[in-house]
C-alpha positions in Angstrom: -8.0 -11.2 13.8 -10.4 -9.3 11.6 -13.4 -7.6 13.1 -16.5 -5.8 11.8 -17.0 -2.5 13.6 -18.1 1.1 13.2 -15.9 4.2 13.1 -16.2 7.9 13.3 -14.6 10.3 10.8 -12.2 12.5 12.7 -10.8 14.6 9.8 -10.1 14.8 6.1 -7.3 16.6 4.3 -6.2 17.0 0.7 -2.8 15.7 -0.3 -2.8 16.4 -4.1 -5.2 16.9 -7.0 -8.2 14.7 -6.3 -6.3 12.9 -3.5 -7.4 12.9 0.1 -6.5 11.4 3.4 -9.3 10.3 5.8 -8.7 9.7 9.5 -11.2 7.3 11.2 -11.5 6.6 14.9 -11.4 2.8 15.2 -9.2 1.6 18.1 -9.8 -2.1 17.5 -8.5 -2.1 13.9 -5.8 0.5 14.7 -4.3 -1.8 17.4 -3.9 -4.7 15.0 -3.3 -3.5 11.5 0.1 -3.9 9.8 1.7 -2.0 6.9 0.4 -3.5 3.6 -2.8 -4.8 5.2 -6.2 -3.3 4.2 -9.7 -2.9 5.4 -13.2 -2.6 3.8 -15.3 0.6 4.4 -18.7 1.8 3.5 -21.3 4.3 4.8 -22.9 3.2 8.0 -26.4 4.2 6.8 -28.2 3.4 3.6 -27.5 0.7 1.0 -25.8 2.7 -1.7 -23.2 1.4 -2.3 -24.1 -2.0 -0.9 -20.5 -3.3 -1.0 -17.6 -1.9 0.9 -14.4 -0.8 -0.8 -10.8 -1.9 0.1 -8.3 0.6 1.2 -4.7 0.2 2.4 -3.3 1.5 5.7 -1.6 4.8 5.4 -0.9 5.4 9.1 -2.0 4.6 12.7 -2.7 7.5 15.0 -2.0 7.1 18.7 -3.0 9.1 21.8 -0.6 10.7 24.3 0.0 7.4 26.0 0.9 5.7 22.7 -2.4 3.7 22.5 -3.6 3.2 18.9 -6.9 5.2 18.4 -7.4 5.8 14.6 -6.3 4.8 11.2 -5.6 6.9 8.1 -6.0 5.9 4.5 -5.5 7.8 1.2 -7.7 7.6 -1.8 -8.0 9.2 -5.2 -11.4 10.4 -6.4 -12.2 8.1 -9.5 -15.8 6.9 -9.1 -19.1 7.0 -7.2 -17.8 5.7 -3.9 -14.7 7.9 -3.7 -16.7 10.9 -4.8 -19.1 10.2 -1.9 -16.1 9.9 0.5 -14.7 13.2 -0.5 -17.8 14.8 1.0 -17.6 12.9 4.3 -17.1 15.3 7.3 -16.1 15.1 10.9 -18.5 13.1 13.1 -20.0 10.9 10.4 -20.2 7.2 11.1 -18.8 4.5 8.8 -18.8 0.7 8.8 -15.4 -1.1 8.6 -14.1 -4.6 8.6 -10.5 -5.5 9.0 -7.6 -5.7 9.2 -7.5 -7.9 6.1 -4.8 -9.6 4.1 -1.2 -10.5 5.0 0.7 -7.2 4.8 4.4 -6.7 3.8 6.9 -8.8 5.6 9.6 -7.2 7.8 12.6 -6.6 5.5 15.6 -8.8 6.3 18.4 -7.1 4.5 20.2 -3.8 5.0 18.7 -1.7 2.2 15.0 -1.8 1.2 13.6 -0.2 -2.0 9.9 0.8 -2.0 8.4 1.7 -5.4 5.1 3.5 -5.5 3.2 4.5 -8.7 0.4 7.0 -8.4 -2.0 6.2 -5.5 0.2 3.1 -5.1 2.5 5.0 -2.8 -0.1 4.7 0.0 1.3 1.8 2.1 4.9 2.8 2.0 5.0 5.6 4.6 4.0 3.0 7.2 6.3 0.4 5.8 9.3 2.8 5.9 8.6 4.2 9.4 8.3 0.8 10.9 11.5 -0.5 9.1 13.5 2.6 10.1 12.3 2.3 13.7 10.1 5.4 14.1 6.7 3.7 14.3 5.3 0.4 15.6 2.4 -1.6 14.3 0.5 -4.7 15.5 -0.3 -6.0 18.9 2.2 -6.8 20.2 4.4 -4.7 18.0 6.2 -6.9 15.5 9.2 -4.4 15.4 10.4 -2.3 18.3 13.5 -0.9 16.7 15.0 -0.2 13.2 15.5 -3.3 11.1 17.3 -1.6 8.2 20.4 0.6 7.8 18.8 2.5 5.0 15.9 2.7 2.6 15.0 4.3 -0.7 11.5 5.3 -1.8 10.9 5.8 -5.5 7.6 7.5 -6.2 6.3 8.1 -9.7 3.3 10.2 -10.8 2.1 11.8 -14.0 3.0 15.3 -12.9 3.9 17.4 -9.9 0.3 18.4 -9.2 -0.6 14.7 -8.6 2.4 14.0 -6.4 1.0 13.7 -2.9 2.4 15.6 0.1 4.6 13.1 1.8 4.0 14.8 5.2 7.5 14.7 6.8 8.6 11.3 5.4 11.7 13.1 4.0 12.8 13.7 7.6 13.3 10.0 8.3 17.0 9.2 9.0 18.3 6.7 6.6 15.7 7.4 3.9 16.4 8.7 0.4 13.3 9.8 -1.6 13.5 9.9 -5.4 10.6 11.4 -7.5 9.8 10.7 -11.1 7.1 12.5 -13.2 6.0 11.5 -16.7 6.1 15.1 -17.9 9.3 16.1 -16.0 7.6 18.7 -13.8 9.4 17.3 -10.7 12.3 15.1 -10.2 13.4 12.6 -12.9 11.6 13.1 -16.3 10.4 9.7 -17.2 9.1 6.5 -15.6 9.8 5.5 -12.0 11.2 2.2 -13.4 14.2 4.2 -14.7 15.1 4.9 -11.1 14.6 1.3 -10.1 17.0 0.1 -12.8 19.6 2.6 -11.8 19.5 1.6 -8.2 19.7 -2.1 -8.8 22.7 -1.6 -11.0 24.7 -0.2 -8.0 26.9 -2.2 -5.7 27.4 -2.7 -2.0 25.0 -1.0 0.4 23.9 1.3 -2.4 22.2 -1.6 -4.0 18.8 -2.6 -2.4 18.5 -6.1 -1.0 14.7 -6.3 -1.7 12.0 -4.4 -3.4 8.4 -3.7 -2.3 6.1 -2.4 -5.1 2.6 -1.1 -5.5 1.1 0.7 -8.4 -0.4 0.4 -11.9 -0.2 -3.0 -13.5 2.3 -2.1 -16.3 4.7 -0.6 -13.7 4.4 -3.6 -11.4 5.2 -6.0 -14.2 8.2 -3.9 -15.3 9.6 -3.6 -11.7 9.2 -7.4 -11.2 11.1 -7.9 -14.5 13.9 -5.6 -13.5 14.2 -7.3 -10.1 14.4 -10.7 -11.8 17.2 -9.5 -14.1 19.2 -8.4 -11.1 18.3 -11.4 -8.9 16.7 -9.1 -6.3 13.7 -10.4 -4.3 10.5 -8.5 -5.1 7.1 -8.3 -3.4 4.0 -6.8 -5.1 0.8 -5.5 -3.6 -2.0 -6.7 -5.8 -5.4 -5.2 -6.5 -8.2 -7.3 -7.8 -11.9 -6.4 -7.6 -13.4 -7.9 -4.4 -16.8 -8.0 -2.8 -16.4 -9.4 0.7 -12.7 -9.0 1.7 -12.5 -12.2 3.7 -12.3 -14.9 1.1 -15.9 -16.2 0.9 -16.9 -14.9 -2.6 -13.7 -15.9 -4.5 -14.1 -12.8 -6.7 -10.5 -11.6 -6.2 -8.5 -14.6 -7.2 -5.1 -14.1 -8.9 -3.1 -16.7 -10.8 0.0 -18.1 -9.2 2.7 -20.7 -10.1 2.6 -24.1 -8.4 4.6 -27.3 -8.7 1.8 -28.7 -10.9 1.7 -25.6 -13.1 -0.6 -22.9 -11.8 -3.6 -22.3 -9.5 -5.6 -19.4 -8.1 -5.1 -17.6 -4.8 -7.5 -15.2 -3.1 -6.0 -11.7 -3.0 -7.9 -10.7 0.1 -6.7 -13.7 2.2 -3.4 -15.1 0.7 -2.5 -11.6 -0.4 -2.6 -8.8 -1.2 1.2 -9.1 -0.9 2.8 -11.8 -3.1 6.4 -12.5 -4.0 6.7 -11.5 -7.6 8.4 -14.8 -8.5 5.2 -16.7 -7.4 2.9 -14.9 -9.7 2.1 -15.7 -13.3 2.8 -12.2 -14.5 2.8 -13.3 -18.2 -0.8 -14.5 -18.0 -3.4 -12.8 -20.1 -6.1 -13.8 -17.6 -7.9 -10.6 -16.6 -7.9 -11.6 -13.0 -4.1 -11.1 -12.9 -4.5 -7.4 -12.1 -2.0 -5.4 -10.1 -2.0 -2.3 -8.0 -2.5 -1.2 -4.5 -5.5 -2.1 -2.3 -6.9 1.4 -2.2 -9.5 2.7 -4.6 
């Protein structure tokens, strides 16, 4: 159940060029939120900006007894709000409402592939830790042990300087991390979709059963297309501009396929996670935008 509450900034750290991670004390949201869900946040004081901004869960922080106390989210400084956030300091108060949206489903197969482009990598540390049995989310926890044998995380950025610190994710048993950079400064020289195509061409346990994807619109469309070619289920985390976050304003609708042709669904309520096969990805409608709920 979503709630509106206040939170206190605990800490802020830099993960890459212009990329930061904020930790906010908010036990109520921390206890409920699931990987892939998001929340809205704005300054507690003043009216600039008037509207909150959506950010995806990065991690839940627990106390020594295992009780959820805080949430973390990652953002890239690209505008007025995120520039303001980069100057927030310990002890400042913020307003939040969440958790919002549906989140990623628990994977059902043996091998999950997560694909993150740019800031779109944000939800996947939580997804992977839950699926591989090292973290629990939700109240009650929806997974108490590993639900996968293995997982692969393909992460694409423009260059090594923009590749965020994965903060120990590479220590997870059963996880393979593959990096792609446009300029070849780290990992594979080229697009992250090259790595996806290679993985889906494999056989047996080396071939992922399902793909979760979050990132820039062209990358999302390409990944969905590759998955369709190889008959692999794919889920996308969409980003559409939104004002309220709970479905009242209908400003975040995205176009989906229906038995009668097509219709619109609210990204903040029915999403932000959609099966790629349900989306009208060929639409030229500007409301069919893709990405990750963090900006």
